[in-house]
C-alpha positions as CSV (number, residue, x, y, z in Angstrom):
1,M,41.0,37.7,5.2
2,R,41.3,39.2,8.7
3,K,38.0,40.9,9.1
4,Y,34.5,40.1,7.8
5,K,33.9,43.9,7.6
6,S,36.3,43.9,4.6
7,I,33.7,41.9,2.7
8,N,31.4,43.8,0.3
9,L,28.8,41.3,-0.8
10,K,27.1,43.8,-3.1
11,E,30.4,44.4,-4.9
12,I,31.1,40.7,-5.2
13,T,27.6,39.9,-6.6
14,K,27.3,42.9,-8.9
15,D,26.7,41.9,-12.5
16,K,27.6,38.2,-11.7
17,K,25.4,35.4,-13.1
18,Y,24.9,32.6,-10.7
19,F,24.0,28.9,-11.3
20,K,20.4,28.3,-10.6
21,S,19.0,25.7,-8.1
22,P,17.6,22.5,-9.5
23,D,13.9,22.0,-9.9
24,A,13.8,19.4,-7.2
25,W,16.6,18.5,-4.8
26,D,14.9,15.3,-3.8
27,E,15.4,13.9,-7.3
28,E,19.1,14.4,-7.3
29,I,21.8,11.8,-6.4
30,F,24.4,12.9,-3.8
31,Y,28.1,11.8,-3.4
32,F,29.9,12.6,-0.2
33,L,33.7,12.8,-0.2
34,L,36.5,13.8,2.3
35,V,38.7,16.2,0.4
36,D,41.9,15.1,2.0
37,R,41.1,11.4,1.2
38,F,39.6,11.7,-2.3
39,N,42.3,12.7,-4.8
40,S,45.5,14.7,-5.1
41,H,46.4,16.6,-8.2
42,Q,50.1,16.1,-7.4
43,E,50.1,12.3,-7.5
44,D,49.2,9.7,-10.2
45,Y,49.6,6.2,-8.8
46,P,48.8,3.0,-10.8
47,L,45.3,1.5,-10.6
48,Y,44.8,-1.0,-7.9
49,D,45.0,-4.7,-8.9
50,P,43.3,-6.8,-6.2
51,N,45.2,-9.9,-7.2
52,K,48.6,-8.2,-6.7
53,D,48.2,-5.2,-4.4
54,Y,45.8,-6.2,-1.7
55,E,47.3,-5.2,1.7
56,N,50.6,-4.4,0.1
57,A,51.2,-1.8,2.8
58,I,51.1,-4.2,5.8
59,Q,53.4,-7.0,4.8
60,N,55.4,-6.6,7.9
61,E,54.9,-5.0,11.3
62,T,57.1,-1.9,10.5
63,D,55.1,-1.2,7.3
64,K,51.8,-1.9,9.1
65,D,52.6,0.6,11.8
66,K,53.5,3.2,9.2
67,W,50.2,2.6,7.4
68,I,48.2,2.9,10.6
69,K,50.0,6.1,11.7
70,A,49.5,7.6,8.2
71,G,45.7,7.6,8.7
72,D,46.0,10.1,11.6
73,K,47.6,12.8,9.4
74,W,47.0,14.8,6.2
75,V,47.2,12.4,3.3
76,G,47.2,15.0,0.5
77,G,43.8,15.2,-1.2
78,T,43.1,18.6,-2.8
79,L,40.3,20.7,-4.4
80,R,42.2,20.5,-7.7
81,G,42.3,16.7,-7.2
82,I,38.5,16.7,-7.2
83,I,38.5,18.8,-10.4
84,E,40.6,16.1,-12.1
85,K,38.0,13.4,-11.2
86,L,34.8,15.2,-12.2
87,N,34.4,13.0,-15.2
88,Y,34.7,9.9,-12.9
89,L,31.9,11.3,-10.8
90,K,29.7,12.4,-13.7
91,D,30.0,9.0,-15.3
92,L,28.9,7.4,-12.1
93,G,25.6,9.2,-12.4
94,V,25.8,11.4,-9.3
95,T,24.5,14.9,-9.7
96,V,25.5,16.6,-6.4
97,L,28.9,16.6,-4.8
98,W,28.9,17.1,-1.0
99,I,32.4,18.0,0.0
100,S,33.8,18.0,3.5
101,P,34.8,21.3,5.2
102,V,37.6,23.1,3.4
103,L,38.1,26.2,5.6
104,K,41.4,26.8,7.4
105,Q,42.3,24.5,10.3
106,P,44.8,25.4,13.1
107,K,48.3,25.1,11.7
108,F,49.4,22.8,14.5
109,S,46.6,20.3,14.1
110,N,46.0,17.2,12.0
111,N,42.4,18.1,11.3
112,Y,42.5,16.6,7.9
113,H,38.7,16.1,8.1
114,G,38.1,19.9,8.2
115,Y,35.7,20.1,11.1
116,G,37.9,22.2,13.5
117,I,38.0,25.7,11.8
118,Q,40.5,28.4,12.8
119,N,39.7,31.0,10.1
120,F,36.2,31.1,8.6
121,L,37.3,33.3,5.7
122,E,40.3,31.3,4.3
123,I,40.7,27.9,2.6
124,D,43.1,25.6,4.3
125,P,46.3,25.5,2.3
126,H,46.4,21.7,2.5
127,F,43.3,21.7,0.3
128,G,44.4,24.5,-2.0
129,T,43.2,28.1,-2.5
130,K,39.9,29.9,-2.7
131,E,40.5,30.2,-6.5
132,D,40.6,26.3,-6.6
133,L,37.3,26.2,-4.9
134,K,35.8,28.6,-7.3
135,E,37.2,26.7,-10.3
136,L,35.9,23.4,-8.9
137,V,32.4,24.9,-8.6
138,D,32.5,26.5,-12.1
139,K,33.7,23.3,-13.8
140,A,31.1,21.2,-11.9
141,H,28.4,23.5,-13.0
142,S,29.6,23.3,-16.6
143,M,29.0,19.6,-16.4
144,G,25.6,19.9,-14.8
145,L,26.8,19.0,-11.3
146,Y,26.0,20.9,-8.1
147,I,28.3,21.5,-5.1
148,I,27.3,21.6,-1.5
149,L,29.9,22.4,1.2
150,D,30.0,21.0,4.7
151,V,29.8,23.9,7.2
152,I,30.1,24.4,10.9
153,I,28.6,27.0,13.2
154,N,28.5,24.9,16.4
155,H,32.2,25.0,17.2
156,S,35.6,26.1,16.1
157,G,38.9,24.3,16.2
158,D,40.9,23.9,19.5
159,V,41.8,27.6,19.5
160,F,42.2,28.2,23.3
161,A,43.3,26.4,26.5
162,Y,41.4,26.3,29.8
163,E,43.2,27.4,33.0
164,N,42.8,24.0,34.4
165,D,43.7,21.4,31.8
166,N,40.7,20.1,29.9
167,P,37.6,20.3,32.1
168,A,34.3,18.4,31.8
169,Y,31.0,20.2,31.5
170,N,29.2,21.0,34.8
171,G,27.1,23.9,33.7
172,Q,29.5,26.6,34.8
173,E,31.9,28.8,32.8
174,Y,35.6,27.9,33.1
175,K,38.4,30.4,33.1
176,V,40.5,30.5,29.9
177,K,44.2,30.5,30.2
178,A,45.0,31.8,26.7
179,F,44.3,31.5,23.0
180,R,46.7,29.2,21.2
181,D,49.5,30.5,19.0
182,E,50.7,29.0,15.7
183,T,52.5,26.2,17.6
184,G,49.4,25.3,19.6
185,E,50.8,26.7,22.8
186,P,48.4,28.9,24.9
187,N,50.4,32.2,24.7
188,I,47.9,34.8,23.4
189,D,46.3,37.0,26.1
190,P,42.6,36.0,26.1
191,E,41.4,39.4,27.3
192,N,43.5,41.6,25.0
193,P,44.9,39.6,22.1
194,D,47.6,41.1,20.0
195,Y,45.8,40.7,16.6
196,D,48.8,41.8,14.5
197,K,51.2,39.4,16.2
198,S,48.7,36.5,16.2
199,W,47.8,36.8,12.5
200,P,47.4,34.5,10.6
201,E,48.1,31.3,12.5
202,G,47.2,32.1,16.1
203,G,43.8,32.5,17.7
204,V,40.6,32.4,15.7
205,W,39.5,34.5,12.7
206,P,37.9,36.7,11.4
207,Q,39.1,39.2,14.0
208,E,35.5,40.1,15.1
209,I,35.2,36.6,16.7
210,F,38.7,36.5,18.2
211,N,37.4,37.1,21.7
212,L,36.2,35.1,24.7
213,E,32.5,36.2,24.2
214,T,32.4,34.0,21.1
215,F,32.7,30.8,23.1
216,S,30.5,29.1,25.8
217,R,33.7,28.0,27.7
218,K,31.9,25.3,29.7
219,G,34.2,22.3,29.1
220,Y,33.7,19.1,27.1
221,I,30.5,17.1,26.8
222,T,30.2,13.9,28.9
223,D,26.5,13.2,28.6
224,W,25.5,13.4,24.9
225,D,21.8,13.2,25.7
226,N,21.7,15.8,28.4
227,D,20.2,19.2,27.4
228,P,21.6,21.9,27.7
229,E,25.0,20.1,28.1
230,Y,25.0,18.8,24.5
231,R,24.2,22.3,23.3
232,E,26.7,24.3,25.5
233,G,29.6,21.9,25.9
234,D,32.7,21.5,23.8
235,F,32.7,18.8,21.1
236,Y,35.7,17.0,22.6
237,S,38.6,19.4,22.0
238,L,36.6,21.6,19.5
239,K,35.4,24.7,21.3
240,N,31.7,25.4,21.5
241,I,30.5,28.7,20.0
242,N,27.9,30.7,21.8
243,T,25.2,31.2,19.1
244,G,22.7,33.2,21.2
245,T,19.8,32.9,23.6
246,G,16.0,32.5,23.7
247,D,13.4,30.1,22.3
248,I,13.0,29.5,18.6
249,K,10.2,32.2,18.3
250,N,12.1,34.8,20.2
251,Y,15.8,34.0,19.5
252,H,18.5,36.5,19.9
253,P,21.5,35.5,17.8
254,S,24.9,36.2,19.3
255,Q,27.4,38.5,17.6
256,A,29.5,35.4,16.7
257,L,26.6,33.8,14.9
258,K,25.8,36.9,13.0
259,I,29.5,37.2,11.9
260,L,29.7,33.5,10.9
261,T,26.5,33.8,8.9
262,E,28.1,36.7,7.0
263,C,31.2,34.6,6.4
264,Y,29.2,31.8,4.8
265,K,27.3,34.4,2.7
266,Y,30.7,35.4,1.4
267,W,31.5,31.8,0.3
268,I,28.2,31.5,-1.5
269,A,28.8,34.8,-3.3
270,Y,32.4,34.2,-4.1
271,A,32.3,30.5,-5.2
272,D,28.7,30.2,-6.4
273,L,28.0,27.3,-4.0
274,D,24.6,25.5,-4.4
275,G,24.1,24.5,-0.8
276,F,25.4,23.6,2.6
277,R,25.4,20.5,4.8
278,L,25.1,21.9,8.4
279,D,27.1,19.9,10.9
280,T,25.9,18.8,14.3
281,V,22.4,20.3,14.2
282,K,21.4,18.5,17.4
283,H,24.0,20.5,19.3
284,I,22.8,23.9,18.1
285,N,19.9,25.8,19.5
286,P,17.0,25.5,17.0
287,G,16.7,29.3,17.1
288,A,20.3,29.6,15.9
289,V,19.6,27.1,13.1
290,R,16.5,29.0,12.0
291,Y,18.4,32.3,11.9
292,F,21.3,30.8,9.9
293,V,19.0,29.1,7.4
294,Q,16.7,32.0,6.9
295,E,19.6,34.5,6.4
296,L,21.3,32.3,3.9
297,K,18.3,31.4,1.9
298,E,17.1,35.0,1.7
299,F,20.6,36.1,0.6
300,A,20.7,33.3,-2.0
301,Q,17.4,34.4,-3.5
302,T,18.9,37.8,-4.1
303,I,21.4,36.2,-6.5
304,D,18.7,34.1,-8.2
305,K,19.3,30.8,-6.3
306,K,15.7,30.2,-5.5
307,D,16.2,27.0,-3.5
308,F,19.6,27.1,-1.8
309,F,19.9,23.6,-0.3
310,I,20.7,23.2,3.4
311,V,20.7,19.7,4.8
312,G,21.2,19.2,8.5
313,E,22.9,16.4,10.3
314,I,20.2,15.6,12.8
315,T,20.9,12.6,15.0
316,G,17.8,11.2,16.7
317,G,14.3,10.0,15.7
318,M,12.2,10.9,12.7
319,E,9.7,13.1,14.6
320,F,12.6,15.1,16.1
321,A,14.1,15.6,12.7
322,K,10.8,16.5,11.2
323,M,10.2,19.1,13.9
324,I,13.6,20.6,13.5
325,C,13.3,20.8,9.7
326,E,9.8,22.4,9.8
327,K,10.7,24.9,12.5
328,T,14.1,26.0,11.1
329,G,13.6,25.8,7.4
330,L,16.2,23.1,6.7
331,N,15.6,21.4,3.3
332,A,16.4,17.9,4.6
333,A,17.9,15.8,7.3
334,L,20.5,13.1,7.4
335,G,21.7,10.8,10.1
336,I,18.2,10.1,11.5
337,N,16.4,7.0,12.7
338,K,19.6,5.0,12.3
339,I,19.0,5.0,8.6
340,P,22.5,3.8,7.6
341,E,22.4,1.0,10.2
342,N,18.9,-0.2,9.1
343,L,19.7,0.1,5.4
344,E,22.9,-2.0,5.9
345,Y,21.5,-4.7,8.1
346,V,18.3,-5.1,6.2
347,A,20.3,-5.5,2.9
348,K,22.5,-8.1,4.7
349,G,19.5,-10.0,6.1
350,Y,20.4,-9.3,9.7
351,Y,17.4,-7.0,10.4
352,P,13.7,-7.5,9.4
353,P,12.9,-5.5,6.2
354,E,10.3,-3.5,8.2
355,N,13.1,-1.9,10.2
356,Y,14.1,0.1,7.2
357,F,10.8,0.4,5.2
358,S,8.8,1.4,8.2
359,I,10.8,4.7,8.3
360,F,9.0,5.7,5.2
361,T,5.5,4.8,6.2
362,N,2.9,4.0,3.5
363,T,0.4,6.8,2.8
364,E,-2.5,4.5,3.6
365,Q,-1.3,4.7,7.2
366,M,-0.8,8.4,7.1
367,E,-2.4,11.7,6.2
368,E,-2.8,11.9,2.4
369,G,0.3,13.3,0.8
370,K,2.4,13.1,4.0
371,H,4.7,10.6,2.3
372,Q,6.0,13.5,0.3
373,W,7.8,14.8,3.4
374,Y,9.8,11.6,3.7
375,H,11.1,11.3,0.2
376,K,11.8,15.1,0.0
377,K,13.3,15.6,3.4
378,V,15.3,12.5,4.3
379,M,18.8,11.7,2.9
380,T,19.7,8.0,2.8
381,M,23.1,6.4,2.6
382,L,25.4,3.5,3.4
383,D,28.7,4.0,5.1
384,D,29.8,7.4,6.2
385,H,32.8,9.2,7.8
386,D,31.6,8.7,11.4
387,M,29.6,5.5,11.6
388,V,28.1,6.7,14.9
389,Y,26.0,3.5,15.2
390,K,29.3,1.6,15.4
391,Q,30.9,3.3,18.4
392,H,33.5,0.8,19.3
393,H,34.5,-0.7,16.0
394,K,34.0,1.3,12.8
395,E,33.5,-0.7,9.6
396,R,32.2,-0.2,6.1
397,F,29.6,-2.4,4.6
398,C,32.1,-4.6,2.9
399,A,34.2,-5.2,6.0
400,D,31.8,-8.1,6.7
401,K,33.3,-10.5,4.1
402,K,30.4,-12.9,4.4
403,T,27.8,-10.4,3.2
404,A,30.0,-8.1,1.2
405,P,28.5,-9.5,-2.1
406,L,25.2,-7.9,-1.1
407,L,26.6,-4.4,-1.4
408,I,25.0,-3.9,-4.8
409,N,21.6,-5.0,-3.4
410,A,22.1,-2.4,-0.6
411,E,22.7,0.4,-3.1
412,F,19.8,-0.9,-5.1
413,I,17.6,-0.4,-2.0
414,N,19.2,3.0,-1.4
415,Y,18.5,4.3,-5.0
416,F,15.0,2.9,-5.4
417,T,13.3,3.5,-2.0
418,A,12.0,6.7,-0.7
419,G,14.5,9.4,0.3
420,I,17.4,11.3,-1.3
421,P,20.1,8.8,-2.1
422,C,23.7,9.6,-1.2
423,I,26.9,7.6,-1.8
424,Y,30.0,7.8,0.5
425,Y,33.2,7.9,-1.5
426,G,34.8,4.5,-2.0
427,T,31.6,2.6,-1.6
428,E,31.4,2.3,-5.4
429,Q,34.8,0.5,-5.3
430,G,33.8,-1.8,-2.4
431,F,36.1,-0.3,0.2
432,D,36.2,-2.5,3.3
433,G,37.8,-0.3,5.9
434,N,37.4,-1.3,9.6
435,G,39.0,-0.7,12.9
436,D,38.7,1.0,16.3
437,N,39.0,4.6,14.9
438,D,37.3,6.8,12.4
439,K,40.4,6.9,10.2
440,Y,39.9,3.3,9.1
441,I,36.7,4.3,7.3
442,R,38.4,7.3,5.8
443,E,40.8,5.6,3.4
444,S,42.7,7.4,0.7
445,M,41.1,6.9,-2.7
446,F,44.0,8.2,-4.7
447,G,46.8,6.2,-3.0
448,G,49.7,7.5,-0.9
449,D,50.6,6.0,2.4
450,F,47.0,5.3,3.6
451,G,45.3,3.6,0.7
452,A,42.2,1.5,0.8
453,F,42.5,-2.2,1.3
454,R,45.6,-1.5,3.5
455,T,47.6,-0.5,0.4
456,K,50.0,2.3,-0.5
457,N,50.6,4.0,-3.8
458,R,47.6,2.6,-5.7
459,N,44.5,4.5,-6.9
460,F,41.0,3.3,-6.9
461,F,39.3,5.2,-9.7
462,N,38.2,2.1,-11.6
463,K,35.3,2.7,-13.9
464,N,35.2,-1.0,-14.8
465,N,34.6,-2.1,-11.3
466,P,31.3,-4.1,-11.4
467,I,30.0,-2.2,-8.3
468,Y,30.7,1.2,-10.1
469,Q,29.0,-0.1,-13.2
470,E,25.9,-1.3,-11.5
471,I,25.5,1.9,-9.5
472,K,25.9,3.9,-12.7
473,N,23.1,1.7,-14.2
474,F,20.9,2.4,-11.1
475,A,21.3,6.2,-11.7
476,D,20.3,5.9,-15.4
477,I,17.2,3.9,-14.5
478,R,16.3,6.3,-11.6
479,N,16.6,9.3,-13.9
480,E,14.5,7.7,-16.6
481,Y,11.5,7.0,-14.4
482,V,10.0,9.6,-12.1
483,H,8.0,6.8,-10.4
484,L,11.3,5.5,-8.9
485,R,12.2,8.9,-7.5
486,I,8.9,10.2,-6.0
487,G,6.4,7.3,-6.2
488,R,4.5,6.1,-3.1
489,Q,6.2,3.2,-1.5
490,Y,4.8,-0.1,-0.2
491,L,6.7,-3.0,1.3
492,R,4.9,-6.0,-0.3
493,N,3.5,-9.1,1.3
494,I,5.0,-12.3,-0.1
495,S,4.5,-16.1,0.1
496,K,6.3,-19.2,-1.1
497,F,4.7,-21.0,-4.0
498,N,3.5,-23.8,-1.7
499,E,2.0,-21.4,0.9
500,Q,-1.5,-19.9,0.9
501,E,-0.9,-17.1,3.3
502,F,0.8,-13.9,2.3
503,H,2.9,-12.0,4.9
504,L,5.5,-9.3,5.2
505,P,9.1,-10.6,5.1
506,S,10.2,-11.9,8.5
507,F,12.7,-14.3,9.9
508,D,13.5,-16.4,12.9
509,E,17.1,-17.3,12.2
510,K,20.4,-15.5,12.2
511,R,20.0,-14.2,8.6
512,Y,16.9,-13.5,6.5
513,K,17.5,-15.4,3.3
514,E,14.4,-14.7,1.2
515,I,13.1,-12.0,-1.1
516,I,12.4,-8.5,-0.1
517,A,9.9,-6.8,-2.5
518,W,8.4,-3.4,-2.6
519,S,6.4,-1.2,-5.0
520,R,6.7,2.4,-6.1
521,V,3.3,3.6,-7.4
522,F,2.8,6.9,-9.2
523,S,0.2,8.1,-11.6
524,Q,-1.6,4.8,-11.9
525,E,1.6,2.9,-12.7
526,E,3.3,0.4,-10.5
527,F,6.9,-0.7,-10.4
528,L,7.7,-3.8,-8.4
529,L,11.3,-4.1,-7.1
530,A,12.9,-7.0,-5.3
531,V,16.2,-8.2,-4.0
532,N,17.3,-11.7,-2.9
533,C,19.2,-11.8,0.4
534,N,20.3,-15.3,-0.1
535,L,24.0,-15.6,-0.9
536,E,23.9,-19.1,-2.5
537,N,20.5,-19.9,-3.9
538,E,17.9,-18.6,-6.3
539,K,14.7,-17.7,-4.6
540,S,11.1,-17.6,-5.9
541,A,8.1,-15.9,-4.4
542,R,4.5,-14.8,-5.0
543,V,4.4,-11.0,-4.4
544,M,1.3,-8.9,-3.9
545,V,0.7,-6.0,-6.2
546,D,-2.0,-3.2,-6.2
547,G,-5.3,-4.9,-6.7
548,T,-7.0,-1.6,-7.6
549,L,-4.6,-1.0,-10.5
550,H,-4.4,-4.4,-12.1
551,Q,-6.6,-7.2,-13.4
552,P,-5.7,-10.9,-13.8
553,G,-3.9,-11.3,-17.1
554,D,-2.4,-7.8,-17.1
555,K,1.4,-7.7,-17.8
556,F,4.5,-6.5,-16.1
557,E,7.7,-6.1,-18.1
558,C,11.2,-6.6,-16.6
559,I,13.1,-3.4,-17.1
560,Y,16.1,-4.3,-15.0
561,S,17.6,-7.6,-13.7
562,S,21.0,-8.6,-12.3
563,E,20.7,-11.4,-14.9
564,K,20.5,-9.3,-18.1
565,E,18.8,-12.0,-20.2
566,H,15.6,-11.4,-18.2
567,V,15.3,-7.8,-19.3
568,G,12.3,-7.4,-21.7
569,K,10.5,-10.5,-20.5
570,E,6.9,-10.2,-19.4
571,I,5.0,-11.9,-16.5
572,E,1.2,-12.0,-15.9
573,V,-0.8,-10.7,-13.0
574,I,-2.4,-13.6,-11.2
575,K,-5.7,-13.5,-9.2
576,T,-5.1,-14.2,-5.5
577,D,-8.6,-13.8,-4.2
578,T,-11.6,-11.5,-4.7
579,W,-9.7,-8.3,-4.0
580,N,-6.0,-9.1,-4.4
581,Q,-3.6,-9.9,-7.2
582,H,0.0,-11.1,-7.3
583,L,3.1,-11.8,-9.4
584,E,5.3,-14.8,-9.4
585,I,9.0,-13.8,-9.5
586,H,12.3,-15.6,-9.5
587,I,15.6,-13.9,-8.5
588,P,19.1,-15.4,-8.5
589,A,21.3,-15.5,-5.4
590,Q,22.4,-12.0,-4.4
591,G,20.2,-10.7,-7.3
592,R,17.8,-7.8,-8.1
593,I,14.9,-7.2,-10.4
594,I,12.5,-4.4,-11.5
595,Y,9.2,-5.0,-13.2
596,K,7.0,-2.2,-14.7
597,S,3.3,-2.5,-15.2
598,I,2.3,-2.2,-18.9
C-alpha cells in the first residue's frame, strides 16, 4: 500500500472474531526465529547426519569461501516455510512464536534480518505475502500457538544518502543529498520527491513518511552510551526516525510516529497478531514508547485482545528496564542485565551461580510480592541473533566444545528459574555457530548454501535429537506444575557430606565443578532443582530446604532426573540444626534433577 490513509481499520475489524490473549503471558514459552534462516517451503533437503555431513560445505577453500559469502545474503526462508514446521514447534512444547521483522526491505539491500524497513505497509517478497502472514497466524492459533512480530519504530532502512558521504553524529543536522531509488542510488529529490516515479522501490513508504521531516538526519552513532546521541543518531546505515519531543509526561509524538503506529495497528487488525517485540527501546525516547504502547494496547482491546503483549529490547541494567517498563506500559523486557551471558557462563561453570540468580532477588530481601515483577516482566534466553555481549567474536553456547554437553543444563536453568523462557532457533539442535560476524550465529535451519555446522543442503528439523527431546520434556513438566512457573525462587546453600558449614555455591578455580541447587516455593510446597556442572564426575551434596515448611523425616519425591531410573524415588528431610533442614542429593556428571515435597 502507498498510503496509510487508505486503511480503514473499522472496515477491516467489522464482524471479525479475533484470537484472545492468554491468561498469563509469563507462563508461556517463547521461540525466536529469523524467517530467512528458519525454513523454506520451496526446498526439502535430507536430514543432517552428523557422522556424514559435518562441515560438508567447507571441504576446500573454494567451497568454504562460498559458504561464508552465502551468509551475507538472503538464504530463502519464508512465512510458508514456518507454516510447514508448526508441528515441529508445537511438539517442542513452545507456545509463542516470536518471528523476526517481515516488512519490506529496500530492493537493493541484503537485509535478510528484516530490521531495515522501506515500506511499513508491505511484506517483503523474499518472505512471502501478507496472505501468507495471515495464514501463518490463523494456523498457529488453530494449534493453540500465539504469534508476536518483531517491529521497529526507531529507524528505517538505508533510504537516503547524506550530502557528505556517511557522517558521524555531532549533534547537528546534516544535509541530505537525495532519497535512494530502487538501485540504491541517491537520485530522488529530497525536497520534492516524485512519488509516482519512486513507487514502489524507491524512497520510504507509506507516502506520508516519504519526506525529510520523518528523519533526525544527524549521522551515525559513535558513542553508544551518550544521550542524546544514542537516541538521535543513525543505527549504522539505518536512518533514525524522529519520533517527537518532550519528556514522558508531556510528550509530543511526531507525525512519523503517529503514522507508523497506525501502520502497526493495521497489521494487528489484518493478521490477528498477538503481540510485538519492540526493537532497540534504549534508543527511543520513553515518551515515544509510551505513546506507541498505549495506542496499540487500547486498539487491541477494541478487538477483544485484552492483553496485547509488547516486549521491549532494553539493553542495560535491571532498574533501568524496570523504570522503562513501568513508565511506558511495556509488558516485559529482554536483553537486560546481561542475562544471556550470565545464564550461559553460570551453566558452564565459568561464573558464580549468584551472577545469574541474584538478578531474580529472593523476596525475603525485597518488598513482599516484588518477586512477581521479575518473573512476569523479564524474558530469559540463551543464544540470540546479536550476541551483544560478544562484540568481537560471536558464538553460540555449543561453540565451546568443552562445555557444549552442558547445554541441556543451561536450558533446564532457563525453563525452571524465574522469568519468561525463550529459545533461539537451532539451540534445540545444538547449533554451534561462531565467527567474527552476526551471520555465523544466524545459520540456516532448512539447508541451502549456509547450513548449520558449516553444511549445505541438509535440514535440521530432527525431533529425535536428545536436546530437542529433553527441552520438550522440560516444557511438559513446566506446564504441569504452576510452582515451576511462578513460584518464589531461592538459590540454596550447599555443603559436601564431610563439611559442617553450608554456603552458597562458589569457586576459586577456572571452572565451578559442583552442584547448583535452587528451590521454587509456592502455596506451601517446595520443589528442589539442581544441576551438576562437572563434565566427568557424579557429585553429591547436602542442600538446604525451607525449614518452616518441612520437618525431619518428611519426604521429597524425584519427579525428573537425567537418569530416568531415579524418577519416583523418595528421599528424607534431615535435621541440620534447630532451625534448618536439608536433603542429601546425588547427580551424575552433566546431570539434572527435580524433587517435589510430598
